[in-house]
C-alpha positions, 0 to 999 in steps of 0.5 A, a space after each residue: 629793799 636791798 639797802 634796807 635789809 643790809 642796813 638792818 643786818 648791820 645795825 643788829 649786832 650783838 657784842 659779847 666779851 669772851 676772855 677780855 675780847 669783844 666779839 661782835 655778832 650780827 644777830 640777823 645774819 648767818 645760815 637760815 637768816 638774812 644772808 647776802 644771797 637771801 637778801 638778793 632773792 627778796 630784793 628781786 621778788 620785791 621788784 618783780 611784785 611791783 613791775 608785774 602788778 603796776 596797774 593796781 596798788 592792791 595787787 602790788 601790795 599782795 605780791 610784796 607780802 606774798 614773799 614775806 608769808 611764803 618764807 614764814 610758812 611751815 608744814 603745820 602753818 602754811 601761809 600761801 594765800 597771797 602766793 599766785 595760785 594755779 599749776 603754773 605758780 612759782 609757789 610749790 604749795 600752790 602747785 601742790 594745792 592745784 594738783 590735790 597733793 597737799 596731803 604729802 606736801 613738805 616744804 623744801 626750805 626752812 622758814 625764817 626764824 621769828 626774830 628775823 620775821 619780827 625785824 623785817 615786818 616794819 620794813 615790809 610795812 613801809 615799802 608796801 605803803 599805799 602812797 609809795 606804791 601809787 607812785 609806781 602805778 603805770 610802771 614809769 621811771 623817774 628819768 623824766 623827773 630827773 631830767 626836769 630837775 636838772 633843767 630847773 637847777 641849771 637855770 637857778 643853780 643850788 649853789 647860788 642863793 635864790 628866793 621862792 619866786 626865782 625858783 618858781 620862775 625857773 620851774 615854769 621856764 624849765 617845764 615849758 622848755 622841757 615840753 616845747 623846746 627852746 621855742 617856748 622862750 620866744 613866747 616869754 620874750 614876746 610877752 615882755 615886749 622884746 623884739 624878735 628877729 628871724 635870727 632868733 627864731 632860726 636859733 630856736 629851731 636849730 637848738 631844738 633840732 640838735 636836742 632831738 638829734 642828740 636824744 635819738 642818737 643816745 637811745 640808738 641800740 647801735 651806739 657803743 655806750 648803749 651796747 656796753 650798758 646793755 651788756 652790763 645789765 644782762 651780766 648783773 641780772 645773771 649774777 643776781 639770778 644765780 645768787 637768788 637760787 632755784 626759786 627764781 626758776 619757775 613757770 612764768 618767772 621770766 616774763 618780760 617786765 
C-alpha cells in the first residue's frame, strides 16, 4: 500500500512553464491530499484490516474499504457503513450513532478531494482483490515459503541452466528435506539401490540435530540479534504511530495482531 501510493503521487506530476522555467508540481500531494504522513496512516490501517480479519476474505475487504469511505465522508454525505459500529469504534461517526448524537455531529477532518479518491480507487480495487486476500487467510507469513525457495535454488542454482525436470526433482528433494530433514535423502539413495552404512545414518542424524539446534538458537529472545531486531521493530512502530496522527489512538486500536 505504501509503495503503491507513493509511486502514484510520483507519477502524477503536472508541469507548468513560468517565465521560461519548467515548474513540476505533484498533483496528488500537498495539504489535504496524499502527504507522507497520510500515506503512512492508510498503510497502517490496510495492514490492520488484514491482520484483524484474517479468518474471512469478506471481512478483510470490508475493513480495507472502510478507510477509503471513511475519508470520503462529509457531513452531508457520510459513508461509514463499513466502519466498525458500536460505542468503542475507532470511527467517530459510528460512536456518535451509538450515542444518538448524530444531529450535532461534525466531521473533525476534511474529506479527500475527488481527484485523489478517483486516483486511489483502482489501487484499493487491486489490493482488496479476493485472490490476493485469500492468500492472507490464517494470518500466515511467507517465511516458510521463502525458506523452501532458498533450498530449491540451493540444489539447482539459478545461474546454471536447467530444464524443467531438473527443477522438478530439486523441488521434490527440497520439499522432503524441508519437512523431514536430511534423513529424507537416505530414502532417495535407498530407492536408487545405493548401499548405506551406519556412518551415513549417523551423519543424517547429526545434520538434523544441528539444523534444529541452530533454528532454536536463532529464535531465542535472549540472543543479541533477536533483541536488536525487536528494539528496531518497536522503534519503527512508534515512529509510524506518531506520524499516523490521533486517529490511531482509539478504543481497541492497540489489540494484539
